[in-house]
C-alpha positions, 0 to 999 in steps of 0.5 A: 500500500502506498502512503498518502500525503493527505493523511495528516490533513484528513485527521485534522479535518476529523478533529474539527468537523463532525462530517468529513467528505472525501471526494475525487475521481473513481479509483483515486484511493478514497475508500482505502484512505478512509479505512486506513485512517479510521480503522475503528469506524463501521463501514458500509457502501451504498454502491451495493444494490440492496444496501442502497435500496435500504438507504433510499427507502428507509434512511432513518433505519439505515442510519440507526443500523450504521450509527456513527462513527461510520464510513459511508462509501459512494455517497453520491449514489444516495445524495438524499441520505445527506439531509438525514445525516444533517439531522443526526449531526444537529442532534449532537455528534462528535467530530469525525463521526461521519466519513463520507466518500464519493465521486464529486457529481453535481447531485452530490455537490448540491446535497452537500451545499444545501444540507452540510454547509458548515458541518463538513470539511471536504478533502479532494483526493486526486490520483497519486503524486510523484512525491507519494510514489518516490516516498513509497520507494517507487522510483519512476522515470518522468515519461514512465510516470506521465504514461502511467498516471497516478491511479493507485491500483496500477501500482498496487497490482502492476496492472497492464495499462491498456487494460486498466484504462480501457476498463476505466473509460468504459466503466466509469467515464462512459457509464457515469458521465453518460448517465448524467448527460443521458447521451445516446450515441456513445461513439460521439462522446468517445470521439469528444473525449479523444479530441479533448486529450489531443488538446491538452494544454491548449486554449479551449475552443468550444466552437472548434470542438462543436464543428469537429464533433457535430454537436452544438456549442452548448452541448460541448459546454455541458459535457465539459462541465460534467467531465470537470465535476467527475474529475476527468478534466479541468480548466486553467483560467488566464491571469490578467490582474493589474495588466493593461496589455491585451491578454488572452482571456480563454482558459486552457484545458488539462486532464486530471491524469496524464495516464488517461490522456496518454491512453486516449491519444493511443500512446502505449510506451515511455519511448513513444511518449518521449518522441510524441509531438504532444510530449511537451503538453503532457509534461506540462499537464503532469507538472501542473497536476503535481502542484495541484495534488500536493496542495490538495494533500496539505490543505493549501488553497491557491489560485492557479492561472496561466498568462498569454498576451497577444504578442506571444508572451506566455507563462505556463503557470501563475500561482497566486498564494495570498499576497504572493505570486510565483511564475513558472515556465514548464519545458519538457526539454532535457537541456536548458536554454535562456529562451525559456525565461523570455515569458517570465522576464516579460511578465516580471517586468510588468508586475515588478515587485508583485512577483515573489519568485520565478522558476523554469521547470524542465526535464533535465538533471541539474538544479541551478539558479540563473539571473534570479530564476530557479531552474529545476526538474520537479520530478527529481528535485521536488516542488519548491516548498514556497510554492506549496505554502498557503 
């Protein structure tokens, strides 16, 4: 079993709130984490049809049978149960009485917002980070990690990647997402997801996707929203605070797991990946995911953006944390050149003292500083601590 960095944050939450809700994509390790951290809690999964029927038809009796402290798994299957949990909590329960896990679907989000506001802490558990794998003795080459992604079962059971991701797409992405969207034509939706993978790290253009697939822009917007709610993809917004120049205001699209994106692109080996035209975008995606994962695990909240203006100046990642701003340029090259710093210097000149640090994250082995810019490989040297702080 691979230890998760979120253990400390989960324990802290359970000492402060009567309900802790662990959300994240399917197969990210939510159930395993909950059972490991709370071994003395009862456990019940409402994924099982007979258990789910009891929870739906007689929620009071269900909660009496599985009284706290309890782990209720796959809570998104019975979102109506959350309002009854609210009643139990309001009658007086200890901190950490209910540990809920679920894939973050719209119905679950709505139920939590309405019934558990102020009563639950929410922990987002994403797939494994490079740091967690290295700390557990699983050393990986950069391209090997980007190809495999971070789903724990791949490492725990040494699964064949094509078989795992094929099942993941069919069982979770298609079943869950298609049920929410009530999509009739599976082939069209499959084409949509594959097209998204090919646009990883690119500006999101709904009209272009609409034309390529043959559905309306509104449909594309709805599909993207559900993929985000299901932790398949996410959008990185543009940064334009205090900037007078004309800047791009369209978000970029990324996948929550580079292994899934690589599979959808038909890339099946690290050697092929390292030569693929999209390797730079997938490397960029992997670095941004790593930062998001480590921040989530520590409970650190920061706003992440990218910068691009109409003159071609670009910074891949702008991390706004409190009053501090860090700029990061991401390159998949193993060799550093001064050209990598162009966008960093341009934005630093505009923002001046607002910038707390500038970095180039690349795929080389050396770590050094050049003219005030830190150059390092985040998969070897780790993410700088100051970037991860709240």
